[in-house]
VODREN-971613 format. One line per field, with one value per residue (C-alpha): x, y negated, z; residue number from 0; residue in one letter. Coordinates in steps of 0.2 Angstrom, whole numbers, plus 5000, padded with zeros to 4 digits. Layout:
N
x = (X	...)
y = (Y	...)
z = (Z	...)
num = (NUM	...)
residuo = (A	...)
***
This chain:
202
x = (4589	4586	4577	4560	4545	4547	4566	4561	4549	4559	4572	4558	4552	4573	4574	4558	4565	4583	4574	4571	4555	4548	4529	4519	4512	4513	4507	4508	4524	4537	4546	4561	4561	4577	4588	4591	4606	4611	4621	4638	4645	4657	4670	4680	4701	4701	4686	4694	4710	4697	4691	4707	4715	4699	4697	4717	4717	4704	4711	4727	4720	4703	4697	4700	4681	4680	4696	4690	4672	4683	4696	4679	4671	4686	4687	4664	4670	4685	4672	4660	4673	4680	4696	4702	4697	4704	4721	4721	4717	4727	4743	4745	4752	4744	4751	4747	4762	4761	4761	4773	4764	4747	4742	4729	4712	4706	4689	4677	4676	4658	4650	4655	4646	4633	4627	4631	4617	4607	4609	4614	4623	4640	4649	4667	4682	4694	4712	4717	4732	4742	4735	4722	4707	4687	4669	4661	4643	4644	4632	4643	4638	4653	4670	4684	4696	4715	4733	4738	4722	4706	4692	4674	4666	4653	4642	4651	4638	4652	4656	4640	4648	4655	4672	4682	4690	4705	4700	4715	4715	4696	4699	4681	4662	4647	4630	4618	4598	4594	4594	4602	4589	4595	4595	4612	4609	4607	4622	4634	4625	4631	4649	4651	4645	4659	4671	4667	4668	4684	4694	4685	4695	4710)
y = (5297	5287	5301	5299	5310	5314	5319	5328	5342	5342	5350	5362	5366	5370	5379	5390	5397	5402	5412	5403	5406	5390	5390	5374	5362	5339	5330	5345	5351	5367	5377	5386	5403	5410	5423	5414	5407	5397	5409	5405	5393	5405	5397	5408	5405	5392	5384	5378	5373	5361	5354	5353	5344	5334	5326	5324	5315	5303	5303	5294	5284	5278	5266	5267	5270	5283	5289	5292	5299	5313	5319	5319	5330	5341	5345	5350	5362	5368	5373	5384	5393	5412	5411	5417	5403	5390	5397	5391	5374	5373	5379	5361	5370	5357	5341	5323	5315	5298	5281	5269	5258	5258	5239	5238	5227	5213	5216	5227	5240	5250	5233	5236	5253	5247	5235	5250	5260	5246	5236	5222	5207	5201	5181	5185	5178	5184	5183	5188	5191	5175	5170	5158	5159	5160	5164	5177	5184	5204	5219	5233	5251	5260	5263	5272	5277	5281	5282	5265	5255	5256	5247	5239	5241	5228	5219	5199	5186	5176	5186	5193	5211	5225	5221	5231	5221	5225	5225	5219	5203	5198	5186	5187	5196	5190	5204	5193	5195	5198	5216	5214	5216	5230	5248	5257	5273	5260	5252	5269	5274	5257	5259	5277	5272	5259	5270	5285	5271	5266	5280	5286	5271	5274)
z = (5055	5039	5027	5019	5019	5000	5003	5018	5010	4993	5007	5015	4999	4992	5012	5008	4989	4997	5006	5023	5033	5035	5042	5043	5034	5026	5040	5055	5057	5053	5063	5054	5060	5068	5058	5041	5034	5021	5009	5008	4992	4982	4970	4958	4960	4945	4952	4968	4960	4949	4963	4973	4958	4956	4973	4972	4959	4965	4980	4971	4958	4962	4974	4993	4996	4983	4987	5005	4997	4990	5004	5014	5001	5000	5019	5019	5004	5014	5029	5021	5009	5011	5022	5007	4996	5010	5009	4993	4997	5010	5000	4991	4975	4966	4964	4958	4953	4955	4943	4944	4935	4944	4948	4961	4960	4975	4969	4979	4968	4975	4971	4955	4957	4963	4949	4935	4945	4948	4931	4938	4928	4937	4938	4937	4936	4925	4918	4904	4896	4895	4912	4905	4917	4913	4920	4914	4916	4910	4908	4917	4911	4913	4925	4917	4926	4919	4927	4930	4932	4927	4918	4918	4901	4899	4888	4889	4885	4880	4867	4863	4861	4874	4879	4892	4908	4916	4936	4943	4932	4939	4952	4960	4958	4960	4958	4953	4956	4937	4929	4913	4898	4887	4898	4903	4892	4879	4883	4882	4867	4857	4866	4858	4842	4843	4848	4835	4823	4827	4829	4812	4805	4813)
num = (0	1	2	3	4	5	6	7	8	9	10	11	12	13	14	15	16	17	18	19	20	21	22	23	24	25	26	27	28	29	30	31	32	33	34	35	36	37	38	39	40	41	42	43	44	45	46	47	48	49	50	51	52	53	54	55	56	57	58	59	60	61	62	63	64	65	66	67	68	69	70	71	72	73	74	75	76	77	78	79	80	81	82	83	84	85	86	87	88	89	90	91	92	93	94	95	96	97	98	99	100	101	102	103	104	105	106	107	108	109	110	111	112	113	114	115	116	117	118	119	120	121	122	123	124	125	126	127	128	129	130	131	132	133	134	135	136	137	138	139	140	141	142	143	144	145	146	147	148	149	150	151	152	153	154	155	156	157	158	159	160	161	162	163	164	165	166	167	168	169	170	171	172	173	174	175	176	177	178	179	180	181	182	183	184	185	186	187	188	189	190	191	192	193	194	195	196	197	198	199	200	201)
residuo = (X	X	X	X	X	X	X	X	X	X	X	X	X	X	X	X	X	X	X	X	X	X	X	X	X	X	X	X	X	X	X	X	X	X	X	X	X	X	X	X	X	X	X	X	X	X	X	X	X	X	X	X	X	X	X	X	X	X	X	X	X	X	X	X	X	X	X	X	X	X	X	X	X	X	X	X	X	X	X	X	X	X	X	X	X	X	X	X	X	X	X	X	X	X	X	X	X	X	X	X	X	X	X	X	X	X	X	X	X	X	X	X	X	X	X	X	X	X	X	X	X	X	X	X	X	X	X	X	X	X	X	X	X	X	X	X	X	X	X	X	X	X	X	X	X	X	X	X	X	X	X	X	X	X	X	X	X	X	X	X	X	X	X	X	X	X	X	X	X	X	X	X	X	X	X	X	X	X	X	X	X	X	X	X	X	X	X	X	X	X	X	X	X	X	X	X	X	X	X	X	X	X)
***
């Protein structure tokens, strides 16, 4: 099933902590005694509304793989919710409005997220507001989703500083084999400090 032994042992320990009658040991095997059920997932009405709104927003505003993941996640949650909370979800009284100015990118956003998680450099071809094309090597560390588009926050080797790149202006991207020399955590910290400084001087 593509699950590592370490993950299997961790999951068995978690089930035991929940009260599952699991007998056995590593290297020998395990037996789950009959009669054990996982406790139901319980949410308040407001938590359900927040989950629905969040999944609807992601399904509408995010790239296709993330949007599909949001829909599937919501379906899995409703499958284990009490019926009264499922009724609240299916009432569909929370709606995300359409944005007329939304710009869709042509790049693979899953590849961008992968590069961020693996702290890999990206080689991109970028068009600025005037349509001028340039090739950049960037160190992506943050994705910003907002109504009307998305931004990649990254360290730009050309500018030797943090820059924001609109995803709809990136013509192409290639993940490089090189990890960038700084940790993502440090780049995020540097970005937050710059944002705080900018807000202070406004």
